[in-house]
KEKOLNU-45769 format. One record per residue: residue in three letters; x, y, z of N, C-alpha, C, O in turn. Coordinates in steps of 0.2 Angstrom, whole numbers, padded with zeros to 4 digits, always signed. Layout:
<recs>
ALAXYZXYZXYZXYZ
...
</recs>
This chain:
<recs>
MET+0089+0068+0033+0096+0067+0030+0099+0072+0029+0097+0076+0025
ASN+0106+0074+0033+0109+0078+0033+0115+0077+0028+0120+0073+0029
ARG+0115+0081+0022+0120+0080+0017+0127+0085+0017+0127+0091+0018
PHE+0132+0082+0015+0138+0087+0015+0143+0086+0011+0145+0081+0010
PRO+0146+0090+0007+0151+0090+0001+0155+0085+0002+0156+0080-0002
ASN+0160+0084+0009+0163+0079+0010+0163+0076+0017+0158+0078+0021
ILE+0169+0071+0018+0167+0068+0025+0169+0072+0031+0166+0072+0037
ASP+0174+0077+0031+0176+0081+0036+0170+0087+0038+0170+0089+0044
ARG+0166+0088+0034+0159+0092+0035+0155+0088+0038+0153+0089+0044
ALA+0154+0083+0036+0150+0078+0039+0151+0076+0045+0146+0076+0049
ALA+0155+0074+0046+0159+0071+0053+0158+0078+0058+0155+0077+0063
GLU+0160+0083+0055+0159+0088+0061+0153+0089+0062+0152+0088+0068
ALA+0149+0091+0059+0142+0091+0061+0138+0086+0064+0133+0088+0067
CYS+0142+0079+0063+0138+0074+0066+0141+0074+0074+0137+0073+0078
GLY+0148+0076+0075+0150+0078+0082+0146+0084+0085+0144+0083+0090
ALA+0145+0090+0083+0141+0095+0085+0135+0092+0089+0134+0093+0094
PHE+0132+0088+0083+0124+0085+0085+0126+0081+0091+0124+0082+0097
ILE+0130+0076+0091+0130+0072+0096+0131+0075+0103+0130+0072+0109
LEU+0136+0082+0103+0138+0085+0108+0131+0089+0111+0130+0088+0117
GLU+0126+0092+0107+0121+0095+0109+0117+0090+0113+0114+0092+0117
LYS+0116+0084+0111+0112+0078+0113+0115+0077+0122+0112+0077+0127
LEU+0121+0077+0120+0124+0075+0127+0124+0079+0132+0122+0077+0137
ASN+0124+0086+0132+0123+0092+0135+0116+0092+0138+0116+0093+0144
GLU+0110+0090+0134+0104+0090+0136+0105+0084+0140+0104+0085+0146
ALA+0107+0079+0139+0106+0075+0144+0110+0077+0151+0107+0075+0156
ILE+0116+0080+0149+0117+0083+0155+0114+0086+0159+0114+0085+0165
ALA+0110+0092+0156+0105+0096+0160+0101+0093+0163+0100+0095+0169
GLN+0097+0087+0160+0090+0084+0163+0093+0079+0168+0091+0078+0174
ARG+0098+0075+0166+0100+0070+0173+0107+0069+0176+0109+0064+0179
GLY+0111+0075+0174+0118+0076+0179+0123+0072+0175+0129+0072+0178
ARG+0121+0068+0170+0127+0065+0165+0125+0063+0160+0119+0064+0158
ALA+0129+0058+0155+0127+0056+0149+0131+0051+0147+0137+0051+0149
THR+0128+0046+0142+0132+0041+0141+0132+0041+0132+0128+0043+0128
LEU+0137+0039+0130+0139+0040+0124+0142+0032+0120+0146+0028+0123
ALA+0141+0030+0115+0144+0023+0113+0146+0025+0105+0142+0027+0101
ILE+0152+0025+0104+0155+0026+0097+0158+0021+0094+0160+0017+0097
SER+0157+0022+0088+0160+0015+0083+0166+0018+0079+0167+0024+0079
GLY+0170+0012+0076+0176+0014+0073+0176+0016+0064+0172+0020+0061
GLY+0182+0013+0061+0181+0014+0055+0184+0020+0052+0185+0025+0057
SER+0187+0023+0046+0190+0029+0045+0183+0034+0045+0185+0039+0047
SER+0178+0033+0044+0174+0039+0042+0174+0044+0051+0176+0050+0050
PRO+0174+0041+0056+0174+0046+0062+0181+0051+0064+0180+0055+0068
ARG+0186+0050+0061+0193+0051+0063+0191+0059+0063+0193+0062+0068
ALA+0188+0064+0058+0186+0070+0059+0181+0072+0065+0182+0078+0068
MET+0177+0066+0066+0172+0070+0072+0177+0069+0079+0176+0072+0084
PHE+0182+0064+0078+0184+0063+0086+0190+0070+0086+0191+0073+0092
GLU+0193+0072+0080+0196+0078+0082+0192+0085+0083+0195+0089+0086
PHE+0186+0084+0079+0182+0091+0084+0180+0089+0091+0179+0094+0094
PHE+0178+0083+0094+0179+0083+0101+0183+0084+0104+0182+0086+0110
ALA+0191+0084+0102+0196+0086+0104+0197+0094+0106+0198+0096+0111
ARG+0195+0097+0099+0195+0102+0099+0188+0105+0104+0188+0111+0106
ALA+0184+0102+0105+0177+0104+0109+0180+0105+0116+0179+0110+0119
GLN+0184+0100+0118+0186+0101+0125+0190+0107+0126+0188+0110+0131
ALA+0195+0108+0121+0199+0116+0123+0194+0122+0123+0195+0127+0126
GLU+0189+0121+0119+0184+0128+0117+0178+0126+0123+0173+0129+0122
LYS+0180+0122+0128+0174+0120+0133+0167+0119+0130+0162+0122+0133
MET+0166+0116+0126+0159+0113+0123+0158+0109+0125+0152+0108+0124
ALA+0162+0104+0129+0159+0098+0132+0163+0097+0138+0168+0099+0139
ASP+0159+0093+0144+0161+0090+0150+0162+0083+0150+0157+0079+0151
TRP+0168+0083+0149+0170+0075+0149+0168+0072+0155+0167+0066+0155
GLN+0169+0075+0161+0169+0073+0167+0163+0070+0169+0162+0065+0174
LYS+0157+0072+0164+0150+0069+0166+0148+0066+0160+0142+0065+0158
ILE+0154+0064+0156+0150+0059+0151+0153+0052+0151+0159+0052+0152
GLN+0150+0047+0151+0153+0040+0152+0154+0038+0145+0150+0041+0141
LEU+0159+0034+0142+0161+0034+0136+0162+0026+0135+0166+0023+0139
PHE+0159+0023+0129+0158+0016+0128+0159+0015+0119+0158+0019+0115
TRP+0161+0008+0117+0163+0008+0113+0155+0003+0107+0151-0002+0110
VAL+0154+0004+0103+0149+0001+0098+0151-0006+0098+0147-0011+0099
ASP+0158-0008+0095+0159-0013+0093+0168-0014+0093+0171-0008+0092
GLU+0173-0018+0094+0180-0018+0094+0182-0026+0091+0179-0031+0092
ARG+0188-0023+0085+0190-0029+0082+0194-0034+0089+0195-0032+0094
GLY+0196-0039+0086+0199-0045+0091+0207-0043+0090+0211-0047+0088
VAL+0208-0037+0091+0215-0034+0093+0217-0030+0099+0213-0026+0101
PRO+0223-0031+0101+0226-0025+0107+0223-0020+0105+0220-0018+0099
PRO+0224-0014+0113+0221-0006+0110+0227-0004+0107+0226+0002+0104
THR+0233-0006+0106+0238-0002+0103+0238-0003+0095+0241+0001+0091
ASP+0233-0010+0092+0234-0011+0086+0232-0006+0082+0227-0003+0084
PRO+0234-0005+0074+0231+0000+0071+0225-0001+0068+0222+0003+0064
GLN+0222-0008+0069+0216-0008+0067+0210-0007+0074+0204-0008+0073
SER+0213-0006+0080+0209-0004+0085+0206+0001+0086+0208+0007+0086
ASN+0198+0000+0086+0193+0007+0086+0195+0011+0092+0196+0017+0092
PHE+0197+0008+0097+0199+0011+0103+0205+0014+0101+0206+0020+0104
LYS+0209+0013+0098+0218+0017+0097+0214+0022+0091+0218+0027+0091
LEU+0209+0022+0087+0208+0028+0082+0206+0034+0088+0208+0039+0087
ALA+0201+0033+0092+0198+0037+0096+0203+0040+0100+0203+0046+0101
ASN+0207+0035+0102+0211+0038+0108+0219+0044+0104+0222+0048+0107
ASP+0218+0041+0098+0224+0045+0095+0223+0053+0094+0227+0058+0094
HIS+0216+0053+0092+0213+0057+0090+0208+0062+0094+0206+0068+0092
TRP+0206+0059+0100+0203+0061+0104+0204+0061+0112+0204+0066+0115
LEU+0204+0055+0114+0205+0054+0120+0212+0056+0124+0212+0059+0130
ALA+0217+0056+0119+0223+0058+0123+0223+0064+0123+0226+0067+0127
PRO+0222+0069+0117+0224+0073+0117+0216+0078+0121+0217+0084+0121
ALA+0213+0077+0122+0209+0080+0126+0209+0078+0134+0205+0079+0139
LYS+0215+0074+0134+0215+0070+0143+0209+0068+0145+0206+0069+0150
TYR+0205+0065+0140+0199+0062+0142+0198+0059+0150+0203+0054+0150
PRO+0195+0059+0155+0196+0057+0161+0193+0048+0162+0188+0045+0161
VAL+0201+0045+0162+0201+0036+0162+0195+0034+0165+0192+0029+0162
ALA+0193+0037+0171+0186+0032+0174+0181+0033+0170+0176+0029+0171
ASN+0181+0038+0165+0174+0038+0160+0175+0034+0155+0171+0035+0150
LEU+0180+0030+0154+0181+0026+0148+0179+0020+0149+0182+0017+0153
HIS+0175+0017+0145+0174+0008+0145+0176+0005+0139+0171+0003+0136
ARG+0182+0004+0137+0183+0000+0132+0182-0006+0133+0182-0009+0139
ILE+0182-0010+0126+0181-0017+0126+0188-0021+0126+0193-0021+0122
HIS+0188-0024+0130+0195-0029+0131+0196-0033+0127+0195-0039+0130
ALA+0197-0031+0118+0198-0036+0113+0205-0040+0113+0206-0045+0110
GLU+0209-0038+0117+0215-0043+0117+0214-0049+0121+0217-0054+0119
LEU+0209-0050+0127+0206-0056+0128+0204-0061+0123+0204-0059+0117
ASP+0202-0067+0126+0198-0071+0123+0192-0069+0122+0188-0067+0126
ALA+0190-0069+0115+0183-0064+0113+0177-0065+0117+0174-0060+0119
ALA+0176-0072+0118+0170-0074+0123+0171-0070+0130+0166-0066+0132
GLU+0177-0071+0133+0179-0068+0138+0178-0060+0138+0175-0057+0143
ALA+0179-0057+0132+0179-0049+0131+0173-0048+0132+0171-0043+0136
ALA+0167-0051+0129+0161-0050+0128+0157-0049+0135+0152-0046+0137
ARG+0160-0056+0138+0155-0055+0146+0159-0049+0150+0156-0046+0154
LYS+0166-0048+0149+0169-0042+0154+0165-0037+0152+0162-0034+0157
TYR+0164-0034+0146+0160-0029+0142+0153-0030+0145+0152-0026+0150
THR+0149-0034+0145+0142-0035+0147+0141-0033+0154+0136-0030+0156
ASP+0147-0035+0159+0147-0034+0164+0149-0027+0166+0146-0025+0172
GLU+0152-0023+0162+0154-0016+0163+0149-0012+0162+0147-0007+0165
ILE+0146-0015+0157+0139-0009+0155+0133-0010+0160+0129-0006+0161
ARG+0131-0016+0164+0126-0017+0168+0129-0014+0172+0125-0009+0175
SER+0136-0014+0175+0137-0011+0182+0137-0003+0182+0134+0001+0186
THR+0139+0000+0176+0140+0008+0174+0131+0010+0174+0130+0014+0178
PHE+0128+0007+0172+0120+0009+0172+0117+0005+0176+0111+0005+0176
GLY+0119+0000+0180+0116-0001+0187+0110-0005+0184+0105-0004+0188
VAL+0109-0011+0179+0104-0015+0177+0105-0021+0177+0111-0023+0175
VAL+0100-0026+0181+0102-0032+0181+0100-0036+0175+0096-0033+0171
PRO+0103-0044+0173+0102-0048+0168+0094-0047+0168+0090-0047+0173
GLY+0092-0046+0161+0087-0045+0158+0083-0040+0156+0078-0040+0152
ASP+0087-0034+0160+0085-0025+0158+0089-0023+0153+0093-0027+0151
VAL+0088-0019+0150+0091-0015+0143+0095-0010+0146+0092-0008+0151
PRO+0101-0007+0146+0104-0001+0145+0101+0005+0141+0102+0004+0135
VAL+0099+0009+0144+0097+0014+0139+0102+0022+0137+0101+0027+0140
PHE+0108+0022+0132+0112+0026+0130+0108+0031+0130+0102+0031+0131
ASP+0112+0038+0129+0109+0044+0128+0110+0044+0120+0105+0046+0117
VAL+0116+0043+0118+0117+0042+0110+0122+0036+0107+0128+0036+0109
ILE+0121+0033+0103+0124+0029+0100+0125+0030+0093+0120+0031+0089
HIS+0132+0032+0091+0135+0033+0085+0137+0027+0081+0142+0024+0083
GLN+0134+0025+0076+0135+0021+0070+0137+0021+0063+0134+0025+0060
GLY+0141+0017+0059+0142+0018+0052+0138+0012+0049+0134+0008+0052
MET+0140+0013+0042+0136+0007+0039+0142+0006+0032+0144+0011+0029
GLY+0144+0000+0032+0147-0004+0028+0144-0003+0020+0139-0001+0019
PRO+0149-0005+0016+0146-0005+0010+0142-0011+0008+0138-0011+0004
ASP+0143-0018+0013+0137-0022+0013+0132-0022+0017+0128-0027+0018
ALA+0131-0015+0019+0124-0014+0025+0127-0017+0032+0123-0020+0035
HIS+0132-0017+0033+0132-0021+0040+0134-0014+0044+0136-0009+0041
THR+0132-0015+0050+0132-0010+0056+0135-0011+0062+0132-0016+0064
ALA+0138-0009+0067+0141-0010+0073+0146-0018+0069+0148-0016+0064
SER+0147-0024+0071+0149-0030+0070+0143-0034+0068+0144-0040+0068
LEU+0137-0031+0066+0132-0037+0064+0133-0037+0057+0132-0032+0053
PHE+0134-0042+0055+0135-0043+0047+0131-0047+0044+0128-0052+0047
PRO+0129-0045+0035+0123-0049+0033+0123-0057+0036+0128-0060+0034
GLY+0119-0060+0038+0117-0066+0039+0120-0068+0047+0122-0074+0049
GLU+0120-0062+0050+0122-0065+0057+0116-0066+0061+0111-0062+0061
PRO+0117-0072+0065+0110-0075+0068+0109-0069+0073+0103-0068+0073
LEU+0113-0066+0077+0111-0063+0082+0107-0055+0080+0105-0051+0085
ILE+0107-0055+0073+0103-0051+0072+0095-0050+0075+0092-0044+0076
ASP+0093-0057+0077+0088-0058+0080+0088-0056+0087+0083-0054+0090
ASP+0094-0057+0089+0095-0057+0097+0090-0050+0100+0091-0044+0097
ARG+0085-0051+0104+0084-0045+0108+0085-0044+0114+0082-0040+0117
ARG+0089-0048+0119+0090-0051+0125+0097-0047+0128+0097-0044+0133
GLY+0102-0049+0124+0109-0048+0126+0112-0042+0126+0109-0038+0122
ILE+0116-0041+0128+0120-0034+0128+0127-0033+0123+0128-0028+0120
ALA+0130-0039+0123+0135-0039+0120+0138-0047+0119+0136-0051+0122
ALA+0141-0046+0112+0142-0053+0111+0150-0055+0107+0152-0051+0104
ALA+0152-0061+0107+0159-0060+0102+0155-0063+0095+0150-0067+0095
VAL+0158-0061+0090+0155-0064+0083+0160-0065+0080+0165-0061+0081
TRP+0162-0070+0075+0164-0073+0070+0165-0069+0064+0159-0069+0062
VAL+0168-0065+0060+0166-0061+0055+0171-0067+0049+0177-0067+0049
GLU+0167-0070+0046+0171-0074+0041+0176-0070+0036+0182-0071+0035
LYS+0170-0066+0033+0176-0061+0027+0182-0058+0029+0187-0056+0025
MET+0181-0056+0036+0187-0053+0039+0193-0057+0043+0198-0054+0046
HIS+0192-0065+0044+0193-0070+0046+0196-0066+0053+0201-0064+0053
GLN+0192-0065+0059+0193-0061+0065+0188-0062+0068+0183-0063+0065
TRP+0188-0061+0075+0183-0061+0079+0183-0053+0081+0188-0049+0081
ARG+0175-0053+0084+0174-0044+0085+0169-0045+0091+0165-0050+0092
ILE+0169-0039+0095+0164-0039+0100+0160-0034+0098+0163-0029+0097
THR+0152-0035+0098+0150-0030+0097+0144-0030+0102+0142-0035+0106
MET+0141-0022+0101+0134-0023+0107+0128-0026+0102+0127-0024+0096
LEU+0124-0028+0104+0117-0033+0101+0111-0027+0098+0111-0020+0097
PRO+0108-0031+0097+0101-0026+0093+0098-0022+0100+0097-0016+0100
ALA+0096-0026+0106+0092-0024+0111+0094-0017+0114+0091-0012+0116
VAL+0103-0017+0113+0105-0011+0116+0105-0006+0110+0102-0001+0111
LEU+0106-0007+0104+0106-0003+0100+0099+0002+0098+0099+0008+0097
LEU+0093-0003+0099+0087-0001+0097+0083+0002+0103+0077+0004+0103
ALA+0086+0002+0109+0084+0007+0115+0087+0013+0116+0085+0017+0120
ALA+0092+0015+0112+0096+0023+0113+0092+0027+0113+0088+0026+0108
ARG+0091+0033+0116+0088+0039+0113+0088+0042+0109+0082+0044+0106
HIS+0094+0043+0106+0097+0046+0101+0102+0041+0096+0106+0038+0099
THR+0101+0039+0089+0106+0035+0087+0107+0040+0080+0103+0043+0077
VAL+0114+0040+0079+0117+0045+0074+0122+0041+0070+0127+0039+0073
MET+0119+0041+0063+0122+0037+0058+0126+0042+0054+0124+0047+0051
LEU+0132+0041+0055+0139+0045+0050+0141+0040+0044+0145+0035+0046
VAL+0140+0041+0038+0141+0038+0032+0144+0040+0026+0141+0044+0023
ALA+0150+0038+0025+0154+0041+0021+0156+0036+0013+0159+0031+0013
GLY+0155+0041+0007+0156+0036+0002+0150+0035-0004+0145+0032-0003
ALA+0151+0039-0009+0145+0039-0013+0144+0032-0016+0139+0031-0018
ASP+0150+0028-0015+0148+0021-0017+0143+0017-0013+0142+0011-0014
LYS+0141+0021-0008+0136+0017-0003+0129+0021-0005+0124+0019-0002
ALA+0128+0024-0009+0121+0028-0012+0117+0023-0012+0112+0023-0008
GLY+0118+0019-0017+0114+0014-0019+0110+0008-0013+0104+0007-0013
ILE+0115+0007-0009+0114+0002-0004+0108+0005+0001+0103+0002+0004
LEU+0110+0012+0003+0108+0017+0007+0100+0016+0005+0096+0014+0009
LYS+0099+0019+0000+0091+0020-0004+0089+0013-0005+0083+0012-0005
GLU+0093+0007-0005+0089+0000-0004+0086+0000+0005+0081-0002+0007
VAL+0091+0001+0009+0091+0000+0017+0084+0005+0018+0080+0001+0020
LEU+0083+0010+0017+0079+0015+0018+0071+0012+0015+0066+0011+0018
GLU+0072+0011+0007+0067+0012+0003+0063+0005+0001+0057+0004-0001
GLY+0068+0000+0002+0067-0008+0000+0062-0011+0005+0059-0009+0009
PRO+0063-0017+0004+0058-0023+0007+0064-0023+0014+0070-0022+0014
TYR+0059-0024+0020+0064-0026+0026+0066-0032+0026+0062-0037+0026
GLU+0072-0032+0025+0076-0038+0026+0084-0037+0030+0089-0037+0028
PRO+0083-0037+0037+0088-0036+0040+0095-0041+0042+0100-0039+0044
LYS+0092-0048+0041+0097-0052+0039+0101-0050+0032+0107-0052+0032
LYS+0099-0048+0028+0102-0045+0022+0106-0038+0022+0112-0038+0020
TYR+0102-0034+0024+0103-0027+0027+0104-0025+0034+0100-0021+0037
PRO+0109-0029+0037+0108-0027+0045+0106-0019+0047+0101-0018+0052
VAL+0109-0014+0045+0108-0009+0047+0100-0006+0045+0098+0000+0047
GLN+0098-0010+0042+0089-0009+0042+0088-0009+0049+0084-0005+0051
LEU+0090-0015+0052+0088-0015+0060+0088-0007+0063+0083-0005+0066
VAL+0092-0004+0063+0092+0003+0067+0088+0008+0062+0084+0012+0064
ALA+0090+0008+0056+0086+0013+0052+0080+0013+0052+0078+0018+0050
ARG+0076+0009+0055+0069+0007+0053+0066+0006+0060+0060+0008+0061
ASN+0071+0004+0066+0066+0002+0071+0070+0008+0078+0066+0009+0082
ALA+0075+0010+0077+0077+0015+0083+0073+0021+0084+0070+0024+0080
ILE+0073+0022+0091+0068+0028+0093+0069+0034+0089+0064+0037+0087
ASP+0075+0037+0087+0076+0043+0084+0083+0043+0080+0088+0043+0083
VAL+0083+0042+0073+0089+0041+0069+0090+0048+0066+0085+0051+0063
SER+0096+0050+0066+0099+0055+0063+0104+0054+0057+0109+0051+0060
TRP+0104+0056+0051+0109+0054+0048+0114+0058+0043+0112+0063+0040
PHE+0122+0057+0044+0124+0062+0042+0129+0059+0036+0133+0054+0038
ILE+0128+0062+0029+0131+0059+0024+0135+0063+0020+0134+0069+0021
ASP+0140+0060+0015+0145+0064+0011+0144+0064+0004+0149+0065+0000
PHE+0135+0061+0002+0134+0059-0005+0128+0063-0006+0125+0062-0011
</recs>
């Protein structure tokens, strides 16, 4: 558990750790794959990535970038996870467009999920039934212990075959497209960035309480992923 006095420090340390793992992957395999999440917490991490480009700490030409989930909005909408990353990192760093694999959430949700699944399979060269292995997947945790767009009670928490799916989030009255557990659990490195002291109690329950992933979806990753690193500001 890596603790920091504020979210900016936590996010920058998280970003540095991610770059370290991506550079290791490039050294070993010639390229790297990263999936990122949205929300307000990673903004400072994205700004760190933009500076990393200027300081030659990262070679984005060798890093394929994906999104863990996306809200059902166009890429120019203020709610868009893509827009957050694009405004604070991708556009300033002139990230190579060919290496960007955004979720086309402006489409019908089911169609967007199918398109995203096909894009992931094509990039990784996997056939239906196989699971792509990301080098790094960055995730967060909501105050209700959701992660990705897997919210409490979501039936797809039990799915171990799919890559991505459309989910209706009733509390948000919104469709979302999300990666599924099989992909999240297969990553070589899982990096959790969590902000807000109000989440301290729920995080303790997630890590130390009974295993109830339908109630606390993030437990799925916290207790089953291959390698999990936490960066928190409380």
